[in-house]
C-alpha positions as CSV (number, residue, x, y, z in Angstrom):
1,M,20.2,-31.2,-64.8
2,K,18.1,-27.5,-65.1
3,R,16.4,-27.6,-61.4
4,K,20.5,-27.9,-60.3
5,L,21.7,-25.2,-62.3
6,C,18.4,-22.8,-60.8
7,L,19.4,-24.3,-57.6
8,C,22.8,-22.7,-58.1
9,L,22.0,-19.7,-59.6
10,I,19.7,-18.6,-57.0
11,I,22.7,-19.1,-54.1
12,F,25.4,-17.3,-56.2
13,I,23.2,-14.1,-56.7
14,G,21.9,-14.5,-52.7
15,L,25.4,-14.8,-52.0
16,Q,26.1,-12.3,-54.2
17,S,23.6,-10.0,-52.8
18,D,24.6,-10.3,-49.3
19,Q,28.4,-9.5,-50.0
20,Q,26.9,-6.2,-51.1
21,T,25.0,-5.5,-47.5
22,F,27.5,-5.4,-45.3
23,A,30.9,-4.0,-47.4
24,Q,33.2,-2.2,-45.1
25,A,33.6,1.1,-45.6
26,N,37.3,2.7,-44.4
27,K,37.2,4.8,-40.8
28,R,37.1,8.6,-40.8
29,E,41.2,9.5,-40.1
30,S,42.1,6.4,-41.1
31,F,45.2,5.5,-43.6
32,S,45.9,2.2,-45.9
33,I,49.1,1.2,-47.5
34,N,48.8,-1.4,-50.6
35,F,51.6,-2.7,-52.3
36,G,51.5,-6.0,-54.7
37,P,53.2,-7.7,-57.5
38,E,52.4,-7.0,-61.5
39,V,53.1,-9.3,-64.1
40,S,52.6,-6.9,-67.8
41,F,52.4,-8.4,-71.6
42,P,53.6,-6.2,-74.3
43,E,51.7,-5.7,-77.5
44,S,51.6,-4.0,-80.9
45,A,55.2,-3.0,-81.9
46,F,56.6,-3.1,-78.0
47,K,56.0,-7.6,-78.3
48,K,58.6,-7.4,-81.1
49,T,61.6,-6.2,-79.2
50,H,60.4,-7.0,-75.9
51,N,59.2,-9.9,-73.4
52,A,56.6,-10.1,-70.7
53,G,57.8,-7.7,-67.7
54,Y,57.3,-8.1,-63.7
55,G,57.2,-5.7,-61.1
56,G,55.1,-3.7,-58.5
57,S,52.1,-1.0,-57.3
58,F,52.1,1.1,-54.0
59,K,49.2,2.7,-53.0
60,A,48.1,4.9,-50.0
61,E,44.9,5.9,-49.3
62,Y,43.8,8.9,-46.2
63,T,40.2,8.8,-45.4
64,F,39.4,12.3,-44.4
65,G,35.8,12.2,-44.3
66,K,32.4,10.1,-44.6
67,H,32.8,10.1,-48.3
68,G,36.3,11.6,-48.9
69,S,40.2,10.1,-49.4
70,A,43.2,11.4,-50.6
71,T,45.2,8.5,-52.6
72,I,48.7,8.3,-53.7
73,N,49.4,5.5,-56.8
74,S,52.5,4.7,-57.5
75,G,53.9,1.2,-59.6
76,L,57.4,-0.2,-61.9
77,S,57.5,-2.4,-64.5
78,I,60.7,-3.8,-65.9
79,F,60.8,-5.6,-69.6
80,K,63.8,-7.3,-71.1
81,G,64.5,-7.3,-74.7
82,K,64.5,-9.8,-76.5
83,G,67.5,-11.1,-78.4
84,I,69.0,-10.5,-81.8
85,F,69.6,-14.3,-82.7
């Protein structure tokens, strides 16, 4: 059992280091857009009056140099209130 666990750990570490070696960087003068859904959970006092929320986020990135870029992030979350009764 210990031998299998050690073998799995060695394989996992090897795969992780391999992924980091071949990480891709954005090309110069490139533009990318990302968007996706989100789920939000209220906490503390806000949790007493509102249920879980939903929404989305948007990110745009322009790479203008080898190590420089500008990003714009935006998002919207909607929370529905709990009923009185």
